[in-house]
C-alpha positions as a Python dict, from the first residue, in 0.01 Angstrom:
ca = {
    (1, 'M'): (0, 0, 0),
    (2, 'P'): (209, -281, -151),
    (3, 'D'): (293, -588, 50),
    (4, 'F'): (659, -636, 127),
    (5, 'D'): (857, -950, 201),
    (6, 'A'): (1173, -1015, 396),
    (7, 'W'): (1477, -959, 172),
    (8, 'D'): (1312, -686, -36),
    (9, 'V'): (1541, -390, -93),
    (10, 'V'): (1342, -71, -47),
    (11, 'K'): (1398, 301, -52),
    (12, 'V'): (1277, 460, 274),
    (13, 'P'): (1325, 770, 490),
    (14, 'F'): (1586, 613, 719),
    (15, 'P'): (1640, 789, 1054),
    (16, 'Y'): (1989, 881, 1168),
    (17, 'T'): (2099, 817, 1526),
    (18, 'D'): (2351, 1102, 1538),
    (19, 'R'): (2141, 1386, 1395),
    (20, 'P'): (1773, 1487, 1379),
    (21, 'V'): (1725, 1418, 1009),
    (22, 'R'): (1582, 1147, 787),
    (23, 'Q'): (1716, 1079, 440),
    (24, 'R'): (1564, 858, 169),
    (25, 'R'): (1805, 573, 125),
    (26, 'P'): (1807, 202, 49),
    (27, 'A'): (1732, -47, 324),
    (28, 'L'): (1676, -421, 356),
    (29, 'V'): (1343, -551, 486),
    (30, 'I'): (1401, -814, 754),
    (31, 'A'): (1048, -831, 898),
    (32, 'A'): (723, -765, 715),
    (33, 'N'): (419, -994, 687),
    (34, 'G'): (266, -997, 1039),
    (35, 'I'): (411, -664, 1155),
    (36, 'Q'): (303, -499, 830),
    (37, 'Q'): (-48, -648, 837),
    (38, 'E'): (-106, -567, 1206),
    (39, 'H'): (69, -231, 1238),
    (40, 'G'): (168, -105, 890),
    (41, 'L'): (537, -131, 984),
    (42, 'L'): (856, -284, 847),
    (43, 'W'): (1182, -362, 1024),
    (44, 'V'): (1472, -267, 800),
    (45, 'L'): (1851, -268, 801),
    (46, 'M'): (2047, 23, 657),
    (47, 'I'): (2221, -24, 324),
    (48, 'T'): (2517, 208, 277),
    (49, 'S'): (2801, 268, 33),
    (50, 'A'): (3083, 16, 43),
    (51, 'D'): (3317, 319, 33),
    (52, 'N'): (3221, 411, 391),
    (53, 'R'): (3426, 290, 685),
    (54, 'G'): (3332, -72, 748),
    (55, 'W'): (3160, -193, 1063),
    (56, 'P'): (3164, -543, 1212),
    (57, 'G'): (2870, -733, 1064),
    (58, 'D'): (2858, -543, 733),
    (59, 'V'): (2753, -771, 446),
    (60, 'E'): (2855, -696, 87),
    (61, 'V'): (2573, -688, -169),
    (62, 'T'): (2704, -913, -446),
    (63, 'D'): (2445, -846, -720),
    (64, 'L'): (2371, -474, -751),
    (65, 'I'): (2129, -517, -1041),
    (66, 'M'): (1914, -768, -852),
    (67, 'A'): (1920, -543, -545),
    (68, 'G'): (1836, -231, -748),
    (69, 'L'): (2139, -45, -619),
    (70, 'P'): (2347, 203, -824),
    (71, 'A'): (2683, 154, -649),
    (72, 'E'): (2878, -100, -445),
    (73, 'S'): (2696, -133, -115),
    (74, 'V'): (2683, -319, 214),
    (75, 'V'): (2399, -414, 446),
    (76, 'R'): (2481, -262, 785),
    (77, 'T'): (2339, -526, 1022),
    (78, 'A'): (2403, -305, 1327),
    (79, 'K'): (2161, -34, 1207),
    (80, 'I'): (1801, -147, 1233),
    (81, 'A'): (1494, 76, 1216),
    (82, 'T'): (1117, 53, 1222),
    (83, 'I'): (964, 224, 919),
    (84, 'E'): (605, 285, 815),
    (85, 'A'): (540, 52, 522),
    (86, 'K'): (345, 322, 336),
    (87, 'E'): (671, 520, 301),
    (88, 'A'): (865, 233, 141),
    (89, 'E'): (925, 177, -228),
    (90, 'R'): (1055, -162, -347),
    (91, 'I'): (1363, -127, -569),
    (92, 'G'): (1498, -485, -574),
    (93, 'T'): (1573, -794, -371),
    (94, 'L'): (1880, -920, -188),
    (95, 'P'): (2058, -1209, -365),
    (96, 'P'): (1998, -1547, -194),
    (97, 'A'): (2365, -1601, -101),
    (98, 'D'): (2374, -1258, 70),
    (99, 'R'): (2058, -1344, 265),
    (100, 'V'): (2238, -1636, 429),
    (101, 'V'): (2521, -1409, 545),
    (102, 'V'): (2284, -1141, 679),
    (103, 'A'): (2080, -1407, 859),
    (104, 'T'): (2391, -1538, 1035),
    (105, 'H'): (2472, -1189, 1170),
    (106, 'L'): (2124, -1095, 1294),
    (107, 'P'): (2103, -1324, 1600),
    (108, 'T'): (2440, -1197, 1722),
    (109, 'V'): (2348, -831, 1674),
    (110, 'L'): (2012, -875, 1849),
    (111, 'A'): (2159, -1083, 2133),
    (112, 'Q'): (2421, -816, 2203),
    (113, 'S'): (2145, -556, 2227),
    (114, 'V'): (1925, -735, 2481),
    (115, 'R'): (2011, -762, 2849),
    (116, 'Y'): (1813, -974, 3089),
    (117, 'G'): (1786, -925, 3464),
}
């Protein structure tokens, strides 16, 4: 099994929340290293076509060749999944400028998802 790094663009069987199906699609690795070594897992964000209706927190992928993507795409920061690393295939990497934008959205998305008390 290859080792993955944060910001790798991979093709994975991404689960849908609104239907009982998984489809191989691109995703962005946001956590690997420890979670992959200990559990064989990756945390990934969905990458989807830029033609789809936009969501708050979507981040445009500015270099499709570097990312290994065939069409204009966005990282959907609101859709995170845990994937088995053995099912992932690296296809590219997210451009450095796009990483900064994704990283600014992640704390907000995660904070809105967690309730204390």
